[in-house]
FIKOLZA-1660 file (N, C-alpha, C; in steps of 0.1 Angstrom, whole numbers, plus 5000, padded with zeros to 4 digits):
% residues 104
   i   px   py   pz ch aa at
   1 9005 8812 6847  A  X  N
   1 9007 8806 6833  A  X CA
   1 9020 8796 6836  A  X  C
   2 9019 8784 6825  A  X  N
   2 9028 8776 6828  A  X CA
   2 9031 8773 6814  A  X  C
   3 9042 8764 6809  A  X  N
   3 9047 8759 6795  A  X CA
   3 9047 8745 6795  A  X  C
   4 9040 8743 6784  A  X  N
   4 9039 8728 6779  A  X CA
   4 9051 8719 6777  A  X  C
   5 9056 8711 6784  A  X  N
   5 9070 8707 6777  A  X CA
   5 9068 8698 6767  A  X  C
   6 9057 8697 6761  A  X  N
   6 9055 8689 6748  A  X CA
   6 9059 8696 6738  A  X  C
   7 9050 8707 6737  A  X  N
   7 9050 8717 6725  A  X CA
   7 9058 8727 6728  A  X  C
   8 9061 8733 6739  A  X  N
   8 9069 8745 6742  A  X CA
   8 9056 8757 6744  A  X  C
   9 9047 8755 6743  A  X  N
   9 9040 8770 6743  A  X CA
   9 9035 8772 6753  A  X  C
  10 9031 8783 6758  A  X  N
  10 9027 8789 6771  A  X CA
  10 9011 8787 6771  A  X  C
  11 9009 8781 6784  A  X  N
  11 8992 8776 6784  A  X CA
  11 8988 8779 6799  A  X  C
  12 8978 8778 6797  A  X  N
  12 8969 8783 6809  A  X CA
  12 8965 8769 6819  A  X  C
  13 8961 8770 6828  A  X  N
  13 8962 8759 6835  A  X CA
  13 8944 8752 6837  A  X  C
  14 8936 8759 6828  A  X  N
  14 8922 8756 6834  A  X CA
  14 8919 8743 6820  A  X  C
  15 8925 8740 6814  A  X  N
  15 8921 8729 6808  A  X CA
  15 8927 8717 6811  A  X  C
  16 8922 8704 6804  A  X  N
  16 8929 8691 6808  A  X CA
  16 8940 8685 6799  A  X  C
  17 8938 8692 6788  A  X  N
  17 8952 8693 6778  A  X CA
  17 8956 8704 6774  A  X  C
  18 8968 8702 6767  A  X  N
  18 8972 8715 6759  A  X CA
  18 8965 8718 6747  A  X  C
  19 8961 8732 6745  A  X  N
  19 8954 8735 6735  A  X CA
  19 8960 8737 6721  A  X  C
  20 8976 8733 6721  A  X  N
  20 8983 8733 6706  A  X CA
  20 8986 8717 6704  A  X  C
  21 8991 8712 6713  A  X  N
  21 8992 8695 6710  A  X CA
  21 8984 8686 6717  A  X  C
  22 8974 8692 6723  A  X  N
  22 8967 8682 6730  A  X CA
  22 8976 8671 6740  A  X  C
  23 8985 8673 6744  A  X  N
  23 8990 8668 6758  A  X CA
  23 8984 8667 6771  A  X  C
  24 8984 8661 6778  A  X  N
  24 8976 8660 6790  A  X CA
  24 8982 8670 6800  A  X  C
  25 8975 8677 6804  A  X  N
  25 8982 8687 6815  A  X CA
  25 8980 8685 6828  A  X  C
  26 8998 8678 6834  A  X  N
  26 8999 8673 6845  A  X CA
  26 9011 8679 6852  A  X  C
  27 9009 8680 6862  A  X  N
  27 9021 8688 6868  A  X CA
  27 9034 8681 6862  A  X  C
  28 9037 8670 6858  A  X  N
  28 9050 8662 6854  A  X CA
  28 9054 8668 6840  A  X  C
  29 9046 8672 6835  A  X  N
  29 9047 8682 6819  A  X CA
  29 9044 8692 6816  A  X  C
  30 9045 8701 6832  A  X  N
  30 9045 8715 6827  A  X CA
  30 9056 8721 6836  A  X  C
  31 9062 8732 6833  A  X  N
  31 9075 8739 6837  A  X CA
  31 9067 8755 6841  A  X  C
  32 9074 8760 6850  A  X  N
  32 9070 8773 6854  A  X CA
  32 9073 8783 6845  A  X  C
  33 9066 8795 6842  A  X  N
  33 9068 8801 6830  A  X CA
  33 9080 8811 6834  A  X  C
  34 9087 8812 6845  A  X  N
  34 9097 8820 6848  A  X CA
  34 9114 8816 6842  A  X  C
  35 9110 8804 6833  A  X  N
  35 9118 8797 6823  A  X CA
  35 9120 8802 6813  A  X  C
  36 9128 8811 6807  A  X  N
  36 9127 8822 6797  A  X CA
  36 9127 8815 6782  A  X  C
  37 9137 8804 6782  A  X  N
  37 9136 8797 6770  A  X CA
  37 9131 8782 6772  A  X  C
  38 9123 8778 6767  A  X  N
  38 9123 8766 6769  A  X CA
  38 9130 8753 6762  A  X  C
  39 9136 8756 6753  A  X  N
  39 9145 8748 6743  A  X CA
  39 9158 8747 6750  A  X  C
  40 9159 8755 6758  A  X  N
  40 9173 8752 6769  A  X CA
  40 9168 8736 6780  A  X  C
  41 9156 8735 6780  A  X  N
  41 9153 8722 6788  A  X CA
  41 9154 8705 6778  A  X  C
  42 9158 8710 6764  A  X  N
  42 9164 8700 6758  A  X CA
  42 9150 8687 6757  A  X  C
  43 9136 8696 6756  A  X  N
  43 9124 8689 6752  A  X CA
  43 9124 8687 6737  A  X  C
  44 9122 8673 6733  A  X  N
  44 9121 8668 6718  A  X CA
  44 9104 8676 6714  A  X  C
  45 9104 8685 6713  A  X  N
  45 9084 8686 6708  A  X CA
  45 9085 8688 6695  A  X  C
  46 9074 8684 6690  A  X  N
  46 9071 8683 6674  A  X CA
  46 9065 8699 6669  A  X  C
  47 9073 8703 6660  A  X  N
  47 9071 8716 6653  A  X CA
  47 9077 8715 6640  A  X  C
  48 9073 8724 6632  A  X  N
  48 9073 8722 6616  A  X CA
  48 9088 8725 6616  A  X  C
  49 9097 8721 6609  A  X  N
  49 9111 8724 6606  A  X CA
  49 9116 8727 6590  A  X  C
  50 9122 8736 6590  A  X  N
  50 9125 8739 6574  A  X CA
  50 9138 8734 6575  A  X  C
  51 9145 8728 6583  A  X  N
  51 9155 8719 6578  A  X CA
  51 9153 8703 6574  A  X  C
  52 9143 8702 6580  A  X  N
  52 9136 8683 6573  A  X CA
  52 9131 8690 6560  A  X  C
  53 9123 8702 6559  A  X  N
  53 9119 8707 6547  A  X CA
  53 9129 8704 6536  A  X  C
  54 9141 8711 6538  A  X  N
  54 9149 8714 6529  A  X CA
  54 9158 8697 6524  A  X  C
  55 9160 8694 6535  A  X  N
  55 9167 8681 6536  A  X CA
  55 9157 8670 6526  A  X  C
  56 9144 8670 6528  A  X  N
  56 9135 8665 6523  A  X CA
  56 9134 8664 6508  A  X  C
  57 9139 8676 6501  A  X  N
  57 9141 8677 6488  A  X CA
  57 9147 8668 6479  A  X  C
  58 9154 8659 6485  A  X  N
  58 9165 8647 6483  A  X CA
  58 9152 8637 6483  A  X  C
  59 9143 8633 6473  A  X  N
  59 9132 8623 6477  A  X CA
  59 9136 8611 6481  A  X  C
  60 9146 8605 6483  A  X  N
  60 9145 8592 6484  A  X CA
  60 9150 8594 6508  A  X  C
  61 9155 8606 6510  A  X  N
  61 9161 8608 6520  A  X CA
  61 9144 8617 6526  A  X  C
  62 9136 8623 6518  A  X  N
  62 9126 8629 6527  A  X CA
  62 9115 8617 6528  A  X  C
  63 9113 8606 6519  A  X  N
  63 9102 8594 6522  A  X CA
  63 9110 8589 6534  A  X  C
  64 9123 8587 6537  A  X  N
  64 9127 8581 6550  A  X CA
  64 9123 8590 6560  A  X  C
  65 9126 8605 6562  A  X  N
  65 9120 8612 6573  A  X CA
  65 9109 8613 6576  A  X  C
  66 9099 8609 6565  A  X  N
  66 9083 8611 6565  A  X CA
  66 9080 8600 6575  A  X  C
  67 9087 8586 6568  A  X  N
  67 9080 8575 6570  A  X CA
  67 9087 8575 6589  A  X  C
  68 9098 8581 6595  A  X  N
  68 9102 8578 6604  A  X CA
  68 9096 8585 6616  A  X  C
  69 9087 8598 6613  A  X  N
  69 9087 8609 6619  A  X CA
  69 9067 8611 6619  A  X  C
  70 9059 8599 6611  A  X  N
  70 9046 8605 6608  A  X CA
  70 9036 8598 6619  A  X  C
  71 9041 8590 6628  A  X  N
  71 9030 8586 6638  A  X CA
  71 9035 8593 6651  A  X  C
  72 9049 8599 6653  A  X  N
  72 9053 8605 6666  A  X CA
  72 9051 8620 6666  A  X  C
  73 9056 8623 6653  A  X  N
  73 9058 8642 6649  A  X CA
  73 9052 8641 6640  A  X  C
  74 9039 8644 6640  A  X  N
  74 9032 8646 6627  A  X CA
  74 9035 8659 6621  A  X  C
  75 9039 8670 6626  A  X  N
  75 9043 8683 6620  A  X CA
  75 9055 8681 6613  A  X  C
  76 9066 8672 6619  A  X  N
  76 9081 8672 6615  A  X CA
  76 9074 8664 6601  A  X  C
  77 9069 8652 6599  A  X  N
  77 9064 8647 6592  A  X CA
  77 9057 8654 6577  A  X  C
  78 9049 8661 6578  A  X  N
  78 9041 8672 6570  A  X CA
  78 9054 8680 6568  A  X  C
  79 9066 8684 6571  A  X  N
  79 9075 8691 6569  A  X CA
  79 9082 8686 6557  A  X  C
  80 9085 8669 6561  A  X  N
  80 9090 8660 6552  A  X CA
  80 9082 8661 6539  A  X  C
  81 9069 8657 6538  A  X  N
  81 9065 8656 6528  A  X CA
  81 9060 8668 6518  A  X  C
  82 9059 8681 6523  A  X  N
  82 9062 8693 6517  A  X CA
  82 9074 8693 6510  A  X  C
  83 9087 8689 6515  A  X  N
  83 9100 8688 6508  A  X CA
  83 9101 8676 6497  A  X  C
  84 9093 8666 6499  A  X  N
  84 9092 8653 6491  A  X CA
  84 9083 8659 6478  A  X  C
  85 9073 8669 6476  A  X  N
  85 9066 8676 6471  A  X CA
  85 9073 8684 6463  A  X  C
  86 9083 8691 6466  A  X  N
  86 9089 8704 6460  A  X CA
  86 9098 8696 6452  A  X  C
  87 9103 8682 6459  A  X  N
  87 9114 8676 6450  A  X CA
  87 9109 8670 6437  A  X  C
  88 9096 8667 6439  A  X  N
  88 9093 8661 6427  A  X CA
  88 9089 8672 6416  A  X  C
  89 9085 8684 6421  A  X  N
  89 9082 8693 6411  A  X CA
  89 9094 8700 6408  A  X  C
  90 9106 8697 6411  A  X  N
  90 9117 8702 6406  A  X CA
  90 9123 8692 6398  A  X  C
  91 9122 8680 6400  A  X  N
  91 9124 8670 6389  A  X CA
  91 9116 8666 6377  A  X  C
  92 9105 8672 6379  A  X  N
  92 9095 8671 6367  A  X CA
  92 9098 8683 6359  A  X  C
  93 9105 8695 6366  A  X  N
  93 9107 8707 6356  A  X CA
  93 9119 8704 6348  A  X  C
  94 9129 8696 6360  A  X  N
  94 9141 8700 6351  A  X CA
  94 9140 8684 6338  A  X  C
  95 9132 8676 6340  A  X  N
  95 9128 8666 6329  A  X CA
  95 9124 8673 6319  A  X  C
  96 9111 8681 6321  A  X  N
  96 9107 8688 6310  A  X CA
  96 9115 8699 6301  A  X  C
  97 9128 8705 6307  A  X  N
  97 9134 8714 6304  A  X CA
  97 9147 8704 6295  A  X  C
  98 9148 8692 6302  A  X  N
  98 9159 8688 6294  A  X CA
  98 9152 8679 6280  A  X  C
  99 9139 8674 6282  A  X  N
  99 9130 8670 6267  A  X CA
  99 9130 8681 6259  A  X  C
 100 9129 8694 6261  A  X  N
 100 9127 8705 6257  A  X CA
 100 9142 8709 6248  A  X  C
 101 9152 8709 6253  A  X  N
 101 9166 8712 6251  A  X CA
 101 9167 8697 6239  A  X  C
 102 9166 8688 6243  A  X  N
 102 9168 8675 6233  A  X CA
 102 9161 8677 6216  A  X  C
 103 9147 8681 6218  A  X  N
 103 9138 8684 6206  A  X CA
 103 9146 8699 6202  A  X  C
 104 9150 8708 6203  A  X  N
 104 9155 8718 6198  A  X CA
 104 9165 8714 6198  A  X  C
% end
């Protein structure tokens, strides 16, 4: 077994591409699985990120994170988009709450 350097997942050498991130499997982008922690290799791989999700609740910053990540890192971009949606829902809830407080 080997580890894909793009996504960090363990893959077999049977396919032409990684089944997780679809990167081509060549000797240049594989590492032996004897290395226990792939993150120690300082590989910038795409993954969903709770940090990006929480930062994206602030809508303008979330839009910025989505736009810079959407082409190269689609999973990070989807985390940013999720944070934007949460920020919009919180904002609408606060507006409705404020309107109710003003009326009563």
